[in-house]
C-alpha positions, 0 to 999 in steps of 0.5 A: 550562142551567147544570146541564146545562152542568156535567153535559155538561162532566163527561161530556165530561171522562170520555169524553176520559179514556177515548178520548184525543180531544177532543170537544164537545157542541153545542146546537141553535143550534150553540154549544159548551156543553162541550168538552175545549178550554175556550176553545171553550165558548160559541163557534159551531160551523158543522158542529155547527150543521148536524148539529143541524139534520139531527139527526145526529152528525158526526165531524170528523177534525182532520187533514182540517180543520186543527184 
């Protein structure tokens, strides 16, 4: 999984550079494996976990969710 995490982080970094917004990549168990906020890596993400169970993408508006 380390190799995947390195590739995921490179992808996250490139996307953030292009769009200017933070993104996270979350595994099937709901844990953040790559993020623009390094302190969040390894933490559980409830909404991401629900999206993984439903096999959907979820966009979260920071203003609506207070982050």
